[in-house]
C-alpha positions as CSV (number, residue, x, y, z in Angstrom):
1,M,138.2,54.4,98.7
2,K,137.6,58.2,98.7
3,V,138.5,60.6,96.0
4,R,138.9,64.3,95.9
5,I,140.2,67.0,93.6
6,D,142.9,69.5,94.5
7,E,141.1,72.6,93.3
8,E,144.3,74.7,93.1
9,A,146.0,72.1,90.9
10,C,143.0,71.3,88.7
11,I,143.2,73.1,85.3
12,G,139.8,71.9,84.1
13,C,141.1,69.8,81.2
14,G,138.2,67.3,81.5
15,V,140.3,64.1,81.2
16,C,138.9,62.7,84.4
17,A,135.3,63.3,83.4
18,D,136.0,61.6,80.0
19,I,137.6,58.6,81.6
20,C,135.3,58.2,84.6
21,P,132.0,60.1,84.1
22,Q,130.4,58.1,86.9
23,V,132.6,59.9,89.4
24,F,133.8,63.2,87.9
25,E,131.9,66.0,86.3
26,Q,133.4,68.9,84.4
27,T,132.1,72.4,85.4
28,D,133.0,75.6,83.5
29,D,136.6,75.7,84.7
30,K,137.2,72.8,87.1
31,A,136.3,69.2,87.6
32,V,134.3,68.1,90.6
33,V,133.5,64.8,92.3
34,I,129.9,63.9,91.9
35,A,128.1,63.7,95.2
36,G,127.6,60.1,96.3
37,A,129.9,58.7,93.6
38,N,131.6,55.5,94.5
39,C,135.1,54.9,93.2
40,D,135.1,51.2,94.2
41,E,131.9,50.6,92.1
42,A,133.0,52.8,89.2
43,G,136.4,51.1,88.9
44,C,137.9,54.0,86.9
45,C,139.2,56.4,89.5
46,Q,142.8,55.2,89.4
47,E,142.9,55.5,85.6
48,A,141.6,59.0,85.9
49,A,144.1,59.9,88.6
50,D,147.0,58.5,86.5
51,S,145.8,60.4,83.5
52,C,145.5,63.8,85.2
53,P,148.2,66.1,83.8
54,T,148.5,68.1,87.0
55,E,148.0,65.2,89.5
56,A,145.0,67.0,91.0
57,I,143.1,63.8,91.8
58,I,143.8,62.5,95.2
59,I,142.7,58.9,96.1
60,E,142.6,58.0,99.8
61,E,142.1,54.4,101.0
């Protein structure tokens, strides 16, 4: 499963990085997907996506 962040929708609230720090990292104003991160191994991407207030996390099978 692949994950990406819609940079225009992301408000940088940090919820994804709090829930799934193995995959998401908070920068100064946006969240980013950590290079080489694996959603399948982390097991927390869907929870992070469900918790995103702007639905900026996009999971692709």
